[in-house]
C-alpha positions in Angstrom: 118.7 127.5 115.5 121.0 128.9 112.8 120.9 132.4 111.5 120.8 132.9 107.7 120.8 135.9 105.4 118.3 136.2 102.6 119.5 134.2 99.6 119.6 130.9 97.8 121.1 127.9 99.5 121.8 124.4 98.0 122.2 121.0 99.7 120.5 121.8 103.0 119.0 118.8 104.6 115.7 119.1 106.4 117.1 119.5 110.0 119.3 122.4 108.7 116.3 123.9 106.9 114.1 123.5 109.9 116.6 125.4 112.1 116.8 128.5 109.9 116.3 131.8 111.6 116.9 135.3 110.3 118.4 137.8 112.8 117.2 135.6 115.6 113.6 135.6 114.4 111.5 132.7 113.2 111.3 132.3 109.4 107.7 131.7 108.3 107.0 128.8 106.0 104.3 128.3 103.4 102.9 125.6 105.7 102.6 128.0 108.6 100.5 130.4 106.5 98.2 127.7 105.1 97.7 126.4 108.6 97.2 129.7 110.3 94.5 130.9 108.0 92.5 127.7 108.7 93.0 127.5 112.5 95.5 129.4 114.6 94.8 127.1 117.5 95.6 123.9 115.5 98.8 125.6 114.1 100.0 126.6 117.6 99.3 123.2 119.1 100.6 121.0 116.3 102.7 118.0 117.5 106.4 118.0 116.7 107.4 116.5 113.3 106.9 112.8 113.4 107.9 110.3 110.7 104.5 108.8 109.9 104.1 106.2 107.1 102.6 108.9 104.8 105.5 111.3 105.5 108.1 108.5 104.9 106.4 107.7 101.6 106.6 111.3 100.5 110.2 111.6 101.5 111.1 108.4 99.6 109.1 109.5 96.5 110.7 112.9 96.4 114.2 111.5 96.8 113.7 108.8 94.2 112.3 111.3 91.7 114.4 114.4 92.4 117.7 113.0 93.6 117.8 109.3 92.9 121.6 109.3 93.2 121.3 110.2 96.8 118.8 107.6 97.8 121.3 105.2 99.5 122.9 108.2 101.3 119.5 108.9 103.0 117.8 105.5 103.2 118.6 101.8 103.7 116.5 99.0 102.4 115.2 96.7 105.1 116.7 93.3 104.5 113.5 91.7 105.7 114.4 90.2 109.1 111.8 87.8 110.6 111.0 89.9 113.7 108.7 87.1 115.0 111.9 85.3 116.1 114.5 86.2 118.7 117.3 86.0 116.1 115.3 88.1 113.7 114.7 90.8 116.3 118.4 90.8 117.3 119.5 90.9 113.7 117.2 93.8 113.0 118.5 95.8 115.9 122.1 95.2 114.9 121.2 96.4 111.4 119.5 99.5 112.7 122.6 100.3 114.8 124.7 100.5 111.7 122.6 102.9 109.6 124.5 106.0 110.5 121.5 108.2 110.5 119.9 106.7 107.4 116.2 106.0 107.4 114.9 102.4 107.1 112.8 101.8 104.0 110.9 98.7 102.9 111.8 97.2 99.5 108.1 97.3 98.3 107.9 101.1 99.1 111.1 101.7 97.1 109.8 99.6 94.2 106.5 101.4 94.1 108.2 104.8 94.1 110.5 103.6 91.2 107.4 102.5 89.3 105.9 106.0 89.7 109.2 107.6 88.7 109.2 105.5 85.5 105.7 106.8 84.6 107.0 110.4 85.1 110.3 109.8 83.2 109.6 112.7 80.8 109.5 115.1 83.8 112.6 114.0 85.7 114.7 117.1 86.5 117.5 117.6 83.9 121.1 118.0 85.0 121.0 121.7 84.5 117.9 122.1 86.8 118.3 122.9 90.5 116.5 120.6 93.0 115.8 121.1 96.7 116.8 124.8 96.7 116.2 126.6 99.9 115.1 130.2 99.6 115.4 132.7 102.5 113.6 135.9 101.8 111.2 138.6 103.2 107.5 138.7 102.7 105.6 141.7 104.0 108.7 142.7 105.9 108.9 139.3 107.7 111.6 136.7 107.4 110.5 133.6 105.5 111.9 130.4 104.1 110.9 127.8 101.5 112.3 124.7 99.9 111.6 124.2 96.2 111.3 120.7 94.7 112.9 121.9 91.4 113.7 125.0 89.4 114.2 124.9 85.7 115.7 128.4 85.3 112.4 129.9 84.3 109.7 128.0 86.3 109.2 126.3 89.7 107.8 122.7 89.8 106.3 120.9 92.7 105.7 117.1 92.9 102.4 116.0 94.6 101.3 112.5 95.2 97.5 112.3 95.6 94.4 110.0 95.5 92.9 111.7 92.4 95.2 113.5 89.8 92.3 114.3 87.5 91.5 118.0 86.9 88.4 117.7 89.0 90.2 115.8 91.8 93.3 118.0 91.9 91.2 121.1 91.9 89.7 119.9 95.1 93.2 119.3 96.5 94.3 122.8 95.4 91.5 124.2 97.5 91.5 121.8 100.4 95.3 122.1 101.0 95.5 125.7 99.8 98.1 124.9 97.2 97.4 128.3 95.6 98.9 129.9 98.7 102.0 127.7 98.3 102.5 128.7 94.7 102.1 132.4 95.5 104.5 132.1 98.4 107.3 130.6 96.3 106.7 133.0 93.5 107.0 135.9 95.9 110.3 134.4 97.1 111.5 134.2 93.5 110.6 137.8 92.9 112.3 139.0 96.2 115.5 137.1 95.3 115.4 138.2 91.6 115.0 134.7 90.3 113.2 134.5 86.9 109.9 132.6 87.5 107.2 132.6 84.8 105.0 129.9 86.2 104.5 127.5 89.2 103.6 124.0 88.0 102.2 121.1 90.0 103.1 117.6 88.8 100.3 115.5 90.4 100.5 111.8 90.4 98.1 109.2 91.8 99.5 106.9 94.5 97.7 103.8 93.1 98.6 101.8 90.0 98.9 102.6 87.1 99.9 106.0 88.6 98.1 108.5 86.2 99.3 112.0 86.4 98.4 115.6 85.4 100.3 118.9 85.2 98.5 122.0 86.6 99.3 125.7 87.0 97.4 128.8 88.1 96.3 131.9 86.3 97.8 135.3 87.4 94.5 136.1 89.1 94.7 132.9 91.1 98.3 133.6 92.2 97.3 137.1 93.3 94.5 135.6 95.3 97.0 133.3 97.0 99.2 136.3 97.6 96.4 138.1 99.4 95.6 135.1 101.5 99.2 134.8 102.5 99.2 138.4 103.6 96.0 137.7 105.6 97.5 134.6 107.2 100.7 136.4 108.2 98.7 139.2 109.8 96.8 136.5 111.8 100.1 134.9 112.9 101.6 138.1 114.0 98.5 139.2 115.8 98.3 135.9 117.6 102.0 136.1 118.7 101.5 139.7 119.9 98.3 138.9 121.9 98.9 135.3 122.9 95.4 134.5 121.7 95.4 131.5 119.3 91.6 131.2 119.0 90.3 128.1 117.1 89.3 129.0 113.6 90.1 132.7 114.4 86.4 133.2 115.3 84.6 134.6 118.3 83.5 132.3 121.0 80.0 131.9 119.5 79.1 131.8 115.8 75.5 132.2 114.8 74.1 130.6 111.7 71.2 132.1 109.8 68.7 130.7 107.3 71.0 131.3 104.3 73.6 129.0 105.9 71.3 126.0 106.0 70.6 123.4 103.3 
């Protein structure tokens, strides 16, 4: 773990970001709060970070879109060894040993991410924009941290890949994944650090060809609702840590349904 002071940090990779503490204390993330408010038990017992295919795709997509010039610093295109043969397996292992910490990436995944990037070419961050900024701040008196996709100088933007980028489909995602809490969290960070932030925008793009997209934002009332939910989630997290009781769904042992709950 590495102690940080509240502030704005550039060029922190994910391991450095994950290790951030403030005065020896955990720094809460937006993901912590959106998970805690759904189920403290699940949050507490989540498995350590694992590079699943979906997470790899997200990493590649964000790097290609936000920092394409860094792609080959972080990833290496798999040459396509025939792993059914002994020579192919040995060649692949030799290739892996020379990656120097870079992540293997299939050519077809890179090509798909580049196709999506081309569809979003009008939104690619400009040279004067800041990408992958790390914000360390306080929320309700507790140390927090967040990593922005990109900041224009007046607004925060976040890239989302999804199954359905239509207004109806993305509204479901905003509710299912509590993106309104994420937006409120980052806007609270900007306010704490005195960073101008008029709006938080989601750039949502479908994963499947032809990769349609939509741009979405929240009303002030919706942001305030997310702010209240973040406060509630933080209170749940602090209470759980204090008592050691991470009850599933933050409910009592028995929940009774009445007639109005049935359909």
